Every structure is written in C-alpha cells, then in structure tokens.
C-alpha positions in Angstrom: -73.4 221.4 -77.2 -71.4 219.8 -74.5 -68.9 217.2 -76.1 -70.3 213.6 -75.2 -68.1 211.7 -72.3 -65.5 209.1 -73.3 -67.4 205.6 -71.9 -64.9 202.8 -70.0 -66.9 199.2 -69.5 -65.3 197.6 -66.7 -65.7 193.8 -67.1 -64.5 190.6 -65.6 -63.5 187.2 -66.6 -65.4 185.2 -64.1 -68.1 186.4 -61.5 -66.7 188.1 -57.8 -63.8 189.2 -59.5 -63.7 192.6 -57.8 -65.2 195.0 -60.9 -67.2 197.1 -57.8 -64.2 197.4 -56.0 -62.1 198.4 -59.1 -65.2 201.0 -60.1 -64.7 202.3 -56.8 -61.4 202.7 -56.5 -60.7 204.0 -59.9 -63.5 206.6 -59.5 -62.3 208.0 -56.4 -58.7 208.6 -58.3 -60.5 210.0 -61.4 -62.4 212.3 -59.1 -58.8 213.2 -57.3 -57.7 214.6 -60.9 -60.6 216.6 -61.0 -62.7 214.7 -64.0 -66.2 214.8 -64.1 -67.4 211.3 -63.9 -71.0 208.8 -64.5 -71.7 205.5 -63.6 -73.9 203.0 -64.8 -74.7 199.6 -64.2 -77.2 198.3 -66.9 -77.4 194.7 -66.2 -78.5 194.0 -62.4 -78.1 191.1 -60.2 -78.5 192.4 -56.2 -81.7 194.3 -55.7 -83.4 195.6 -52.9 -86.6 197.4 -52.1 -86.4 201.1 -50.9 -89.3 202.6 -50.0 -91.9 202.1 -53.3 -88.8 201.6 -55.2 -86.2 198.7 -56.3 -82.9 199.8 -56.4 -79.5 197.8 -57.4 -77.7 197.9 -54.1 -74.2 198.2 -56.3 -75.2 201.7 -58.1 -76.9 202.8 -54.8 -73.7 202.2 -53.0 -71.2 203.3 -55.3 -73.1 206.6 -56.3 -73.4 207.4 -52.4 -69.9 206.7 -51.7 -68.6 208.7 -54.6 -71.3 211.7 -54.1 -72.5 211.6 -57.8 -75.6 213.6 -58.4 -78.6 211.9 -59.9 -78.0 213.4 -63.2 -74.6 211.3 -63.4 -76.2 207.9 -62.7 -78.1 205.7 -64.8 -80.8 203.3 -63.4 -80.1 199.6 -64.0 -82.3 198.7 -66.9 -82.8 195.1 -66.3 -82.7 192.3 -63.3 -80.5 189.4 -64.5 -83.0 186.9 -62.6 -85.3 184.0 -63.4 -88.4 185.5 -64.2 -86.9 187.9 -66.8 -84.5 185.2 -68.4 -88.2 183.0 -68.8 -90.1 186.4 -70.3 -87.1 186.5 -72.9 -87.3 182.7 -73.7 -91.1 182.8 -74.4 -90.7 186.1 -76.5 -92.8 187.7 -73.8 -89.8 190.5 -73.5 -89.4 191.7 -77.0 -87.6 195.1 -75.5 -84.5 196.2 -77.6 -81.8 196.8 -74.7 -79.3 197.8 -77.1 -81.5 200.8 -78.2 -82.3 201.4 -74.3 -79.0 201.5 -73.3 -77.9 204.0 -75.9 -80.5 206.3 -75.0 -79.7 206.0 -71.7 -76.3 206.7 -72.2 -77.0 209.7 -73.8 -78.7 211.5 -70.6 -75.6 211.1 -68.7 -72.5 211.1 -71.2 -72.4 215.0 -70.7 -69.0 214.9 -68.3 -65.5 213.3 -69.1 -66.1 209.8 -68.7 -68.8 207.0 -67.9 -67.5 204.1 -66.1 -70.1 201.4 -67.1 -70.0 198.2 -64.7 -70.1 195.3 -67.2 -72.2 191.8 -66.6 -70.5 189.1 -64.4 -68.3 187.5 -67.0 -67.6 187.5 -71.0 -71.1 186.0 -71.7 -73.7 186.9 -69.1 -76.5 189.1 -70.5 -76.2 188.0 -73.9 -79.7 186.6 -73.9 -80.8 190.2 -73.9 -77.9 191.6 -76.0 -76.0 193.1 -72.9 -73.0 191.1 -73.1 -69.8 192.7 -72.4 -68.9 192.6 -76.2 -72.4 193.7 -76.9 -72.3 196.6 -74.8 -69.0 198.0 -75.6 -69.9 197.7 -79.6 -73.0 199.7 -78.7 -71.7 202.6 -77.0 -68.1 202.2 -78.8 -66.5 201.8 -75.0 -62.8 200.8 -74.0 -62.9 197.9 -72.0 -61.0 197.3 -68.9 -61.1 193.8 -67.7 -60.6 192.6 -63.8 -59.4 189.1 -63.3 -58.9 187.6 -60.2 -55.3 185.5 -59.8 -55.7 181.8 -60.0 -52.1 181.0 -60.8 -51.1 179.8 -64.3 -54.8 179.8 -65.4 -54.9 183.7 -65.1 -52.9 183.8 -68.6 -55.2 181.2 -70.5 -58.2 183.6 -69.2 -57.1 186.9 -70.1 -55.3 185.6 -73.3 -59.1 184.2 -74.2 -60.4 187.4 -73.1 -58.4 189.3 -75.1 -59.2 187.2 -78.5 -63.0 187.8 -77.2 -62.8 191.3 -76.7 -60.2 192.5 -79.5 -59.0 196.1 -79.9 -61.7 197.6 -77.4 -59.3 195.9 -74.6 -56.9 198.9 -73.1 -56.0 197.0 -70.1 -56.3 194.6 -67.3 -56.5 194.4 -63.3 -55.1 191.3 -61.7 -56.9 191.0 -58.4 -56.4 189.2 -55.0 -53.0 188.0 -55.9 -51.3 186.0 -52.7 -48.4 187.9 -51.1 -46.0 184.8 -51.9 -47.0 185.4 -55.8 -46.9 189.0 -56.3 -42.7 188.5 -57.4 -43.8 186.0 -60.1 -46.5 187.9 -61.2 -44.8 191.5 -61.6 -41.6 189.6 -62.7 -42.9 186.9 -65.4 -46.9 187.2 -65.8 -46.9 190.9 -66.5 -44.0 191.1 -68.9 -45.8 188.2 -70.4 -49.0 189.4 -70.8 -47.5 193.0 -72.2 -45.5 191.3 -74.7 -49.1 189.9 -76.0 -50.5 193.2 -76.2 -52.4 193.3 -72.9 -51.4 196.2 -70.8 -51.3 195.5 -67.2 -52.7 198.2 -65.3 -52.6 197.1 -62.0 -51.8 193.8 -59.9 -53.6 194.2 -56.4 -52.7 192.1 -53.5 -55.0 189.6 -51.8 -56.8 191.5 -49.0 -58.0 189.2 -46.1 -60.3 192.7 -45.3 -61.7 192.9 -48.8 -62.7 189.2 -48.6 -64.5 189.5 -45.1 -67.8 189.8 -44.5 -69.9 191.4 -41.6 -71.4 189.6 -38.2 -74.8 191.5 -39.5 -74.5 189.9 -43.1 -73.8 186.3 -41.6 -76.8 186.9 -39.5 -79.3 187.5 -42.7 -77.5 184.8 -44.4 -78.2 182.3 -41.5 -81.4 183.5 -40.3 -79.6 183.6 -36.8 -81.1 184.6 -33.3 -78.7 187.4 -31.7 -78.2 186.2 -28.1 -75.6 189.2 -27.4 -73.8 192.3 -28.8 -75.9 193.4 -31.2 -74.3 196.7 -31.6 -71.2 194.9 -32.7 -72.8 193.4 -36.3 -70.4 195.5 -37.9 -67.4 193.9 -36.8 -65.6 191.9 -40.1 -65.0 188.6 -40.3 -62.1 187.6 -42.1 -62.0 183.5 -41.7 -64.2 180.7 -40.6 -63.6 178.0 -37.7 -65.2 175.1 -37.0 -65.2 174.0 -33.1 -65.5 170.4 -33.2 -61.9 169.0 -31.8 -61.2 168.6 -28.5 -60.0 171.9 -26.5 -56.4 171.5 -26.5 -56.4 171.3 -30.4 -58.8 173.7 -30.7 -56.8 176.5 -28.8 -53.7 175.7 -31.3 -56.0 175.8 -33.9 -57.4 179.0 -32.9 -54.2 181.0 -32.5 -53.3 180.6 -36.1 -56.3 182.6 -36.7 -57.8 186.1 -37.0 -61.0 187.8 -36.9 -62.9 184.7 -36.7 -66.4 183.2 -37.0 -66.5 180.0 -34.7 -68.9 177.7 -35.5 -69.9 174.9 -32.5 -72.3 173.1 -31.1 -74.3 175.0 -28.3 -73.2 172.3 -26.0 -69.6 173.0 -26.4 -69.1 175.0 -23.8 -65.0 174.7 -23.2 -64.7 175.5 -27.2 -67.2 178.5 -26.7 -64.7 179.6 -23.7 -61.4 179.1 -26.1 -62.9 180.8 -29.2 -63.9 184.0 -26.8 -60.2 184.2 -25.6 -59.1 184.1 -29.2 -59.3 186.4 -32.2 -62.8 185.8 -32.5 -65.5 188.3 -34.4 -68.5 186.2 -33.8 -69.8 182.9 -32.0 -72.2 180.8 -33.7 -73.9 178.6 -32.0 -75.5 175.1 -33.4 -78.6 172.9 -32.1 -80.6 175.6 -30.2 -79.0 175.1 -27.1 -78.6 178.3 -25.4 -74.9 178.8 -23.8 -74.6 179.4 -20.2 -74.7 182.6 -18.4 -70.7 183.0 -17.6 -70.5 182.9 -21.6 -72.9 185.3 -22.6 -71.3 187.2 -19.5 -67.8 186.9 -21.2 -68.8 187.8 -24.6 -70.8 191.1 -23.5 -67.3 192.1 -21.9 -65.2 191.5 -24.9 -67.9 192.9 -27.3 -68.0 189.7 -29.3 -71.6 188.6 -30.8 -73.1 185.5 -30.2 -75.4 183.8 -32.8 -77.7 181.2 -32.3 -78.8 179.0 -35.4 -81.6 176.5 -35.7 -79.4 174.6 -38.4 -76.9 171.8 -38.4 -72.9 172.3 -38.4 -72.5 171.4 -41.9 -75.4 173.6 -43.6 -74.2 176.5 -41.3 -70.8 176.1 -42.9 -71.7 175.8 -46.4 -73.9 179.1 -45.8 -70.8 180.7 -44.5 -68.4 179.9 -47.3 -71.2 180.8 -49.9 -71.5 184.2 -48.2 -67.6 184.6 -48.5 -67.6 183.4 -52.3 -70.1 186.5 -53.1 -68.8 189.0 -50.7 -69.6 192.5 -51.4 -67.7 195.9 -50.7 -70.9 197.8 -49.1 -68.8 198.7 -45.7 -67.4 201.9 -45.5 -63.6 200.4 -43.9 -63.8 198.4 -47.4 -64.0 201.4 -49.1 -60.8 203.2 -47.6 -59.0 199.9 -48.2 -60.0 199.7 -52.0 -59.0 203.4 -52.5 -55.8 202.8 -50.6 -54.8 199.4 -52.7 -55.6 201.3 -56.0 -53.9 204.5 -55.3 -50.8 202.3 -54.5 -50.9 199.8 -57.4 -53.3 201.4 -60.3 -51.4 203.1 -63.0 -54.0 205.8 -63.2 -52.0 208.0 -65.5 -51.1 205.2 -68.3 -54.9 204.4 -68.3 -55.8 208.4 -68.9 -53.4 208.3 -71.9 -54.8 205.3 -73.2 -58.3 207.0 -73.1 -56.9 210.4 -74.5 -58.1 212.2 -71.5 -56.3 215.0 -69.6 -56.3 215.7 -66.0 -58.6 219.0 -65.0 -56.2 219.6 -62.3 -58.8 220.9 -59.9 -58.0 218.7 -57.3 -54.4 217.5 -55.7 
C-alpha cells in the first residue's frame, strides 16, 4: 500500500496576503525537485460557472498552471458565502466538514506532499470547522504562514499567529516588502522572529506587477463599454491616476507614474491627450461623453484601450481601488514573476528539511 503524503497547509494572517501566489511559486519549485504534489483548497471564495459545473477559480487556475492530473486535485468542499453561512446559522447545514476533509485528503494523498490552501485569515471558516487550526489538526498538517509586510505591525501579527498555531508552524513568508524596507527586514525583523522560534523561509520584495490588474478585469468590474483596442485587454495596470487638474499639472503627474489607468471626464480632451502620450495602459472616461475622433485614432495607433463608464469619477475610482485590493494571480506573466521571485528568495531546502522530505532528483 502506498505511503500517505505529508501535508503542508498554507495560511495567512490577513486576506489577500499572497497565499495563491505562494502556492504557485512553491509548487513549481517542488516539481523542479522531482516531488509528486497534490493540491486542495477546502474553503472557496471565488467561484465561476464552467459548463454545467461550478468551479473555484484559484483551484482551476493553479491545477492548470502546474499541470496536475485530476487525481492530484481535490474539489473545493464549500463556498464561503452568505447563503451557506445562513444555512449553518439556521441549523440546516449539519455537515461534518472535518470528516469530509479527511475523506477527501485520503483520495489525493498518494504522492509526496499535499499542498492545502487555507482560509483567508486565522479565524475564517471556524463556523464550518474549517479554520486554519481546525484543518491543520484534522490532517496533522504543518503550517506555512504568508504575511504581508506592514512595518512594525508585522512582528505583532506573526507572534500572535505563532501563539495561535503553536508547534505546527514550520515557517513564514514575509511578502510585499517595499524595496527601501528590505534591509531592515533582513537585518532586524528576521533575526528577531528566528530568535522567537519563527523560521523565516522567504522575504519577498514588493512587485508592482503582482499588484497589477488587467484592463479586462477593470472592464468587468466597471461594466465598461470598450471604445477601442478590444484586442489589448490583457495589458496590465499597475497604478491609478485621476485626471482632474489642469493639463500642465497633469503632464507632470503622469510622468511620475507608469503603466497607469487614467480616469478623467469624457469632456477633458486635453487630459486625454496628455494621458495617451504617457505610460498609460487604458483611458477610462466618465460621464458617457464620447471622445473626439482624433483621440480614438491616436489610441488605436498606440494600442491603448479607451473605456467608457456610466459612473461618476468617485464611484469609478472606488471600484478600481477595490479591484486592486483584491488582486488575483490569474495571468501567465504573473505566474512567471512569482516563480522567479520564489526561486530567488524562498529557502526550499530548509522547508524540505523541516517536512522531512528528500528531493527525488529526477529533475534539475
């Protein structure tokens, strides 16, 4: 009978810290080491219809990116949404998710390592017995925590998490560190955490690309009309600029930014012109006023999509900022970036040692 795989649960101290990105980068390294891995995300938050079935988008994307066969991927058990939460409150959902989790784990645990993507933070999922600690206890899983760097508060969050997770915590990834803070993190924060029994397996610098969103995502979130260059919705937007000032100020402002989405009124033709001659990935026009023909022609030449929204500027900006805050990793260019970052900065050998795994040596 084949031995059961070891289990590594990847959690985070707060939502949108970079768990999926860590899973993608780490899985790639494990495969490069010749290890047979499986993947599961028991609790889902981002679902979409695919034919007659409903799938968790992260699970589908990660399984595809890693080329995992179906017997190495477990379906998400539960959508964490209002309907399911209320069913649990009312006592209509009496499912023993802990038992279901164990059964599902047994189906995919024939390889070397099962990577489980945990809930959004330390407490999410407790209602269904699927919080980080509950999952790790049910499957006897080691825990790797991903934390987004936020200055002094990072130590507090990780020390609290260590107290909560206990001996199951085998390491942390500190993510999204601004370049100017990298030195102090490596010289002071990491030694402090190591001294307190928290192994730091990676310190990852902030990446504008990983925090970017595609023009296509903005189209969907804003329900925007595409006025030109529908073929360039794959362009990645790294920053947001609001064209509400005079044109001279706008030119100076735009020059300081790169790969931006510019939100301005449909009547602000001079701002639109200045934006097109800057590092702009898309122009978003409010007020339902069409731009003049020469603006559309110039945008066509420069391959810059122009979007039109039936929203005021404030609402448009709020939606875009919310999209940036909930950014996902579902673009091939981001996958390449993640793999490179993790290869350069993640101590894979230290992780394998802590898990008691030996590289198979089949791949280089």
